[in-house]
GUSEDO-414794 format. One record per residue (C-alpha): residue in three letters; chain; x, y, z. Coordinates in Angstrom, 2 decimals, padded with zeros to 5 digits. Layout:
+------+-----+---------+---------+---------+
| type | mol |       x |       y |       z |
+------+-----+---------+---------+---------+
|  ala |   A |       X |       Y |       Z |
...
+------+-----+---------+---------+---------+
This chain:
+------+-----+---------+---------+---------+
| type | mol |       x |       y |       z |
+------+-----+---------+---------+---------+
|  met |   A |  065.15 | -001.05 |  168.65 |
|  leu |   A |  065.12 |  001.05 |  171.80 |
|  ala |   A |  063.14 | -000.44 |  174.67 |
|  ile |   A |  060.12 |  001.41 |  176.05 |
|  gly |   A |  059.06 |  001.44 |  179.68 |
|  ile |   A |  056.08 |  003.10 |  181.34 |
|  phe |   A |  055.03 |  004.57 |  184.65 |
|  ala |   A |  052.08 |  002.49 |  185.84 |
|  pro |   A |  049.02 |  004.03 |  184.13 |
|  tyr |   A |  046.62 |  002.47 |  186.62 |
|  gly |   A |  048.56 |  002.94 |  189.84 |
|  thr |   A |  048.12 | -000.02 |  192.16 |
|  asp |   A |  045.67 | -001.80 |  189.86 |
|  his |   A |  048.36 | -004.24 |  188.75 |
|  asp |   A |  046.06 | -006.42 |  186.64 |
|  arg |   A |  045.09 | -003.40 |  184.52 |
|  asn |   A |  048.74 | -002.32 |  184.30 |
|  ile |   A |  049.63 | -005.78 |  183.03 |
|  ala |   A |  046.79 | -005.76 |  180.50 |
|  phe |   A |  047.95 | -002.35 |  179.23 |
|  cys |   A |  051.51 | -003.62 |  178.87 |
|  his |   A |  050.33 | -006.65 |  176.93 |
|  asp |   A |  048.15 | -004.56 |  174.62 |
|  thr |   A |  050.99 | -002.11 |  173.88 |
|  asp |   A |  053.81 | -004.70 |  173.88 |
|  val |   A |  055.69 | -002.95 |  176.71 |
|  his |   A |  057.88 | -005.02 |  179.04 |
|  his |   A |  059.18 | -002.58 |  181.69 |
|  ile |   A |  057.19 | -000.71 |  184.31 |
|  val |   A |  057.85 |  001.74 |  187.17 |
|  leu |   A |  055.66 |  001.83 |  190.28 |
|  ser |   A |  055.26 |  004.40 |  193.02 |
|  ala |   A |  056.63 |  003.17 |  196.35 |
|  ala |   A |  053.61 |  004.74 |  198.02 |
|  gly |   A |  050.69 |  002.34 |  198.10 |
|  ile |   A |  052.86 | -000.77 |  198.38 |
|  gly |   A |  052.52 | -002.59 |  201.69 |
|  gly |   A |  054.93 | -000.88 |  204.07 |
|  glu |   A |  056.85 | -001.56 |  207.24 |
|  gly |   A |  057.52 |  000.74 |  210.18 |
|  ser |   A |  056.36 |  004.31 |  210.69 |
|  ala |   A |  057.89 |  005.47 |  207.38 |
|  gly |   A |  055.85 |  002.94 |  205.43 |
|  ile |   A |  058.83 |  001.52 |  203.54 |
|  pro |   A |  057.70 | -001.32 |  201.25 |
|  ser |   A |  058.87 | -004.62 |  202.70 |
|  ala |   A |  061.12 | -006.96 |  200.74 |
|  glu |   A |  058.30 | -009.53 |  200.78 |
|  ala |   A |  055.75 | -007.10 |  199.34 |
|  leu |   A |  058.20 | -006.03 |  196.66 |
|  gln |   A |  059.07 | -009.62 |  195.78 |
|  glu |   A |  055.39 | -010.42 |  195.38 |
|  leu |   A |  055.03 | -007.58 |  192.87 |
|  val |   A |  058.22 | -008.50 |  191.03 |
|  asp |   A |  056.95 | -012.07 |  190.67 |
|  lys |   A |  053.47 | -010.97 |  189.57 |
|  tyr |   A |  054.82 | -008.78 |  186.78 |
|  ala |   A |  057.53 | -011.27 |  185.82 |
|  ala |   A |  054.92 | -014.00 |  185.38 |
|  ala |   A |  053.33 | -011.72 |  182.78 |
|  gly |   A |  056.66 | -011.08 |  181.02 |
|  ile |   A |  057.13 | -007.61 |  182.52 |
|  thr |   A |  060.14 | -006.32 |  184.48 |
|  leu |   A |  059.49 | -004.13 |  187.50 |
|  ala |   A |  062.34 | -001.81 |  186.61 |
|  ala |   A |  062.15 |  000.92 |  189.26 |
|  leu |   A |  060.30 |  002.44 |  192.18 |
|  thr |   A |  059.58 |  006.13 |  192.66 |
|  pro |   A |  059.81 |  006.96 |  196.38 |
|  glu |   A |  058.88 |  010.13 |  198.20 |
|  arg |   A |  061.25 |  013.01 |  197.49 |
|  ile |   A |  064.32 |  013.51 |  199.68 |
|  arg |   A |  063.70 |  016.54 |  201.87 |
|  gln |   A |  066.04 |  019.43 |  201.18 |
|  ala |   A |  066.53 |  019.91 |  204.92 |
|  ala |   A |  068.47 |  016.61 |  204.91 |
|  phe |   A |  071.37 |  018.52 |  203.36 |
|  ser |   A |  071.67 |  020.97 |  206.25 |
|  asn |   A |  070.14 |  019.31 |  209.33 |
|  pro |   A |  072.06 |  016.28 |  210.71 |
|  asp |   A |  069.00 |  014.80 |  212.44 |
|  ile |   A |  066.84 |  014.98 |  209.31 |
|  gln |   A |  069.76 |  013.64 |  207.26 |
|  lys |   A |  070.05 |  010.62 |  209.53 |
|  glu |   A |  066.32 |  009.99 |  209.24 |
|  glu |   A |  066.22 |  010.35 |  205.45 |
|  val |   A |  069.31 |  008.24 |  204.86 |
|  gly |   A |  067.93 |  005.55 |  207.15 |
|  thr |   A |  064.59 |  005.48 |  205.37 |
|  phe |   A |  066.09 |  005.41 |  201.89 |
|  ser |   A |  068.68 |  002.84 |  202.89 |
|  arg |   A |  065.96 |  000.42 |  204.04 |
|  leu |   A |  064.09 |  000.96 |  200.79 |
|  ile |   A |  067.23 |  000.34 |  198.72 |
|  glu |   A |  068.07 | -002.82 |  200.67 |
|  asn |   A |  064.54 | -004.17 |  200.24 |
|  met |   A |  064.60 | -003.36 |  196.54 |
|  gly |   A |  067.90 | -005.15 |  196.19 |
|  ala |   A |  066.51 | -008.23 |  197.94 |
|  ala |   A |  063.58 | -008.23 |  195.49 |
|  gly |   A |  065.75 | -007.58 |  192.43 |
|  ile |   A |  064.40 | -004.13 |  191.48 |
|  pro |   A |  067.32 | -002.39 |  189.77 |
|  tyr |   A |  066.56 |  001.37 |  189.90 |
|  val |   A |  065.39 |  004.03 |  192.32 |
|  his |   A |  063.67 |  006.69 |  190.22 |
|  leu |   A |  064.76 |  009.56 |  192.45 |
|  tyr |   A |  063.66 |  013.16 |  192.84 |
|  leu |   A |  064.98 |  015.61 |  195.37 |
|  asn |   A |  062.66 |  018.12 |  197.00 |
|  val |   A |  062.42 |  021.22 |  194.82 |
|  asp |   A |  062.29 |  023.96 |  197.44 |
|  pro |   A |  063.42 |  027.26 |  195.87 |
|  leu |   A |  066.78 |  028.71 |  196.87 |
|  ser |   A |  067.40 |  032.33 |  197.69 |
|  ser |   A |  070.86 |  032.49 |  196.08 |
|  asp |   A |  073.82 |  030.57 |  194.72 |
|  asp |   A |  075.34 |  030.94 |  198.19 |
|  glu |   A |  072.49 |  028.87 |  199.60 |
|  arg |   A |  073.17 |  026.20 |  196.97 |
|  glu |   A |  076.80 |  026.05 |  198.01 |
|  gly |   A |  075.74 |  025.87 |  201.65 |
|  leu |   A |  073.60 |  022.80 |  200.92 |
|  trp |   A |  075.95 |  021.17 |  198.44 |
|  gly |   A |  078.25 |  019.48 |  200.95 |
|  gly |   A |  075.25 |  017.88 |  202.65 |
|  leu |   A |  073.90 |  016.73 |  199.28 |
|  ile |   A |  077.19 |  014.98 |  198.50 |
|  glu |   A |  077.29 |  013.44 |  201.97 |
|  val |   A |  073.78 |  011.99 |  201.56 |
|  tyr |   A |  074.59 |  010.61 |  198.11 |
|  asn |   A |  077.85 |  009.07 |  199.29 |
|  gln |   A |  075.99 |  007.24 |  202.04 |
|  leu |   A |  073.17 |  006.10 |  199.76 |
|  thr |   A |  075.43 |  004.95 |  196.94 |
|  asp |   A |  077.41 |  002.81 |  199.40 |
|  val |   A |  074.15 |  001.09 |  200.35 |
|  ala |   A |  073.05 |  000.88 |  196.71 |
|  glu |   A |  076.29 | -000.68 |  195.52 |
|  ala |   A |  076.02 | -003.36 |  198.21 |
|  ala |   A |  072.38 | -004.02 |  197.30 |
|  gly |   A |  072.89 | -004.09 |  193.52 |
|  val |   A |  070.58 | -001.08 |  193.04 |
|  arg |   A |  071.26 |  002.17 |  191.19 |
|  leu |   A |  070.04 |  005.69 |  191.92 |
|  ser |   A |  068.64 |  007.47 |  188.87 |
|  thr |   A |  068.25 |  011.16 |  189.74 |
|  his |   A |  065.90 |  013.59 |  187.99 |
|  his |   A |  066.72 |  017.33 |  188.05 |
|  phe |   A |  064.42 |  020.36 |  187.84 |
|  his |   A |  064.56 |  023.18 |  185.27 |
|  val |   A |  064.79 |  026.62 |  186.89 |
|  pro |   A |  067.93 |  028.22 |  188.37 |
|  asp |   A |  066.61 |  028.67 |  191.90 |
|  arg |   A |  066.53 |  024.90 |  192.53 |
|  leu |   A |  069.40 |  022.79 |  193.87 |
|  leu |   A |  069.67 |  020.49 |  190.82 |
|  trp |   A |  068.27 |  022.18 |  187.75 |
|  asn |   A |  070.44 |  021.69 |  184.64 |
|  tyr |   A |  073.31 |  019.82 |  183.04 |
|  glu |   A |  075.94 |  021.78 |  184.96 |
|  thr |   A |  074.55 |  021.03 |  188.42 |
|  met |   A |  073.59 |  017.44 |  187.58 |
|  ser |   A |  076.98 |  016.57 |  186.10 |
|  arg |   A |  078.66 |  018.20 |  189.10 |
|  leu |   A |  076.76 |  015.83 |  191.39 |
|  leu |   A |  077.67 |  012.81 |  189.28 |
|  asn |   A |  081.33 |  013.80 |  189.15 |
|  glu |   A |  081.61 |  014.47 |  192.89 |
|  val |   A |  079.81 |  011.24 |  193.84 |
|  asp |   A |  082.06 |  008.84 |  191.99 |
|  ser |   A |  079.92 |  005.71 |  192.12 |
|  pro |   A |  078.60 |  003.33 |  189.47 |
|  ala |   A |  075.36 |  003.37 |  191.48 |
|  ser |   A |  074.69 |  007.06 |  190.72 |
|  gly |   A |  073.30 |  008.25 |  187.41 |
|  val |   A |  070.75 |  010.51 |  185.79 |
|  thr |   A |  067.15 |  010.20 |  184.73 |
|  tyr |   A |  067.58 |  012.34 |  181.63 |
|  cys |   A |  064.42 |  014.39 |  181.07 |
|  gln |   A |  064.07 |  016.05 |  177.69 |
|  gly |   A |  061.47 |  018.52 |  178.91 |
|  lys |   A |  063.35 |  019.74 |  181.97 |
|  ser |   A |  066.60 |  019.95 |  180.04 |
|  gln |   A |  064.94 |  021.85 |  177.19 |
|  met |   A |  063.43 |  024.37 |  179.59 |
|  ala |   A |  066.74 |  024.71 |  181.46 |
|  gly |   A |  068.33 |  025.88 |  178.19 |
|  asp |   A |  070.61 |  022.88 |  177.83 |
|  asp |   A |  071.76 |  021.32 |  174.55 |
|  leu |   A |  069.97 |  017.95 |  174.56 |
|  val |   A |  072.12 |  016.18 |  172.00 |
|  lys |   A |  075.35 |  017.41 |  173.58 |
|  asp |   A |  074.12 |  016.38 |  177.04 |
|  ile |   A |  073.27 |  012.86 |  175.95 |
|  leu |   A |  076.62 |  012.41 |  174.22 |
|  asn |   A |  078.44 |  013.72 |  177.30 |
|  tyr |   A |  076.50 |  011.69 |  179.89 |
|  arg |   A |  076.79 |  008.44 |  177.93 |
|  asp |   A |  076.45 |  005.50 |  180.36 |
|  gln |   A |  075.56 |  007.85 |  183.23 |
|  ile |   A |  072.04 |  007.91 |  181.76 |
|  phe |   A |  070.15 |  005.20 |  183.65 |
|  met |   A |  066.61 |  006.18 |  182.59 |
|  phe |   A |  065.35 |  008.46 |  179.81 |
|  his |   A |  062.19 |  010.58 |  180.02 |
|  ile |   A |  060.77 |  011.50 |  176.64 |
|  arg |   A |  058.35 |  014.44 |  176.49 |
|  asp |   A |  057.61 |  017.49 |  174.38 |
|  val |   A |  056.82 |  021.01 |  175.59 |
|  val |   A |  056.19 |  024.52 |  174.36 |
|  thr |   A |  057.05 |  027.65 |  176.30 |
|  gln |   A |  055.68 |  030.18 |  173.83 |
|  val |   A |  052.39 |  030.05 |  171.95 |
|  glu |   A |  051.62 |  032.25 |  168.96 |
|  gly |   A |  048.19 |  033.63 |  168.17 |
|  asp |   A |  045.06 |  033.64 |  170.27 |
|  ile |   A |  045.00 |  031.31 |  173.25 |
|  ser |   A |  042.29 |  030.38 |  175.70 |
|  pro |   A |  042.25 |  031.81 |  179.22 |
|  glu |   A |  043.04 |  028.33 |  180.57 |
|  val |   A |  046.16 |  028.02 |  178.42 |
|  glu |   A |  047.19 |  031.58 |  179.25 |
|  lys |   A |  046.87 |  030.82 |  182.97 |
|  arg |   A |  048.88 |  027.61 |  182.71 |
|  leu |   A |  051.69 |  029.38 |  180.87 |
|  ala |   A |  051.68 |  032.09 |  183.51 |
|  asp |   A |  051.65 |  029.59 |  186.40 |
|  ile |   A |  054.28 |  027.07 |  185.27 |
|  gly |   A |  055.77 |  028.50 |  182.08 |
|  tyr |   A |  055.12 |  025.64 |  179.67 |
|  leu |   A |  052.55 |  023.32 |  178.11 |
|  glu |   A |  052.73 |  019.58 |  177.54 |
|  val |   A |  052.06 |  018.88 |  173.87 |
|  ala |   A |  051.81 |  015.88 |  171.57 |
|  phe |   A |  055.26 |  014.51 |  170.83 |
|  gly |   A |  056.81 |  016.02 |  167.74 |
|  thr |   A |  054.73 |  019.22 |  167.89 |
|  gly |   A |  056.78 |  021.18 |  170.45 |
|  glu |   A |  060.23 |  022.62 |  170.99 |
|  val |   A |  062.14 |  019.45 |  171.89 |
|  asp |   A |  064.57 |  017.95 |  169.36 |
|  met |   A |  063.05 |  014.48 |  169.23 |
|  val |   A |  065.03 |  013.23 |  166.23 |
|  gly |   A |  068.37 |  014.50 |  167.54 |
|  ser |   A |  067.76 |  013.00 |  170.98 |
|  ile |   A |  066.91 |  009.54 |  169.65 |
|  arg |   A |  069.88 |  009.63 |  167.28 |
|  ala |   A |  072.17 |  010.56 |  170.19 |
|  leu |   A |  070.82 |  007.69 |  172.31 |
|  lys |   A |  071.67 |  005.30 |  169.50 |
|  gln |   A |  075.13 |  006.79 |  169.12 |
|  ile |   A |  075.92 |  006.09 |  172.79 |
|  asn |   A |  074.37 |  002.61 |  172.50 |
|  tyr |   A |  071.84 |  003.35 |  175.24 |
|  gln |   A |  070.70 |  000.10 |  176.83 |
|  gly |   A |  067.99 |  001.38 |  179.16 |
|  gln |   A |  064.37 |  002.17 |  178.49 |
|  ile |   A |  062.65 |  005.28 |  177.13 |
|  tyr |   A |  059.84 |  006.36 |  179.45 |
|  pro |   A |  057.01 |  008.62 |  178.29 |
|  glu |   A |  056.66 |  010.98 |  181.22 |
|  his |   A |  054.19 |  013.79 |  180.54 |
|  tyr |   A |  051.89 |  013.73 |  177.53 |
|  pro |   A |  048.43 |  015.06 |  176.67 |
|  ser |   A |  045.37 |  012.95 |  177.31 |
|  ile |   A |  043.07 |  011.92 |  174.48 |
|  ala |   A |  039.42 |  012.80 |  175.17 |
|  gly |   A |  040.35 |  013.10 |  178.82 |
|  asp |   A |  041.89 |  009.61 |  178.94 |
|  ser |   A |  045.57 |  009.66 |  179.97 |
|  ala |   A |  046.04 |  005.96 |  179.16 |
|  ala |   A |  044.86 |  006.62 |  175.60 |
|  gly |   A |  047.41 |  009.42 |  175.39 |
|  leu |   A |  050.10 |  007.06 |  176.64 |
|  ala |   A |  049.20 |  004.44 |  174.04 |
|  trp |   A |  049.41 |  007.06 |  171.26 |
|  thr |   A |  052.76 |  008.18 |  172.64 |
|  ile |   A |  054.15 |  004.64 |  172.63 |
|  gly |   A |  053.22 |  004.36 |  168.96 |
|  tyr |   A |  054.96 |  007.66 |  168.22 |
|  ile |   A |  058.16 |  006.49 |  169.95 |
|  arg |   A |  058.22 |  003.25 |  167.96 |
|  ala |   A |  057.73 |  005.09 |  164.68 |
|  leu |   A |  060.45 |  007.61 |  165.58 |
|  asp |   A |  062.82 |  004.82 |  166.59 |
|  glu |   A |  062.19 |  003.04 |  163.30 |
|  ala |   A |  062.78 |  006.21 |  161.28 |
|  val |   A |  065.93 |  007.52 |  162.97 |
|  glu |   A |  069.32 |  005.96 |  162.29 |
|  gly |   A |  072.15 |  006.19 |  164.80 |
+------+-----+---------+---------+---------+
């Protein structure tokens, strides 16, 4: 069976997070780095604060699998002073995570829009430089960087082509991808082909379902959301994402990480109830799909 992990449904209320994990039989959790006791002006969680959380969850049979830090500013790829600051901040976080035994940084870049492909190329060398520095720190600390891309062409990392280019140019076992079904679907990528090509470069897997086109009459609220962001989150198995093919592909590559429900509809306004339903869906899908 594929393992399931969750993003903390109750934020820094760790007792409620633990109770939710017990009730849903989930044994991996991701926390936001924000809100954890920090050190210095950047508020980086200290190794001691992280160790306390690792121990608290471990005592309940739960692995603190990753932290989600603030996004890396895009200016770090063009401005040497900002790059030095960002690399220093992230390096301290990675070192503290390594000391506490937290294996993954769940990493997003800033998603500032680009004006052209020329701007992407102008930033690309700085992106590689930052990743080379961070992966050196991560390898020494025993931590891995799991990067999540966006889904529209005017962003620096937005699809399989740009993400695989980053992974290929930063040749480090500490650099991999948080594979997001929703973003990849909306980017126009072939999900099954991507998974089979990435193989062990997939460190974390985001499962979600989306629709980008709705037939028939829709409410003004839905119409506005589609106009604003171009998609809707829907109950798993009811949208455009190839759920069966994706799970089969994960089994074919012998994926050893966790599947993380990322975005999902609430039930009666309760996001935790929606998460619980989603966990049940994933288990049923896993049971039904052969590799």
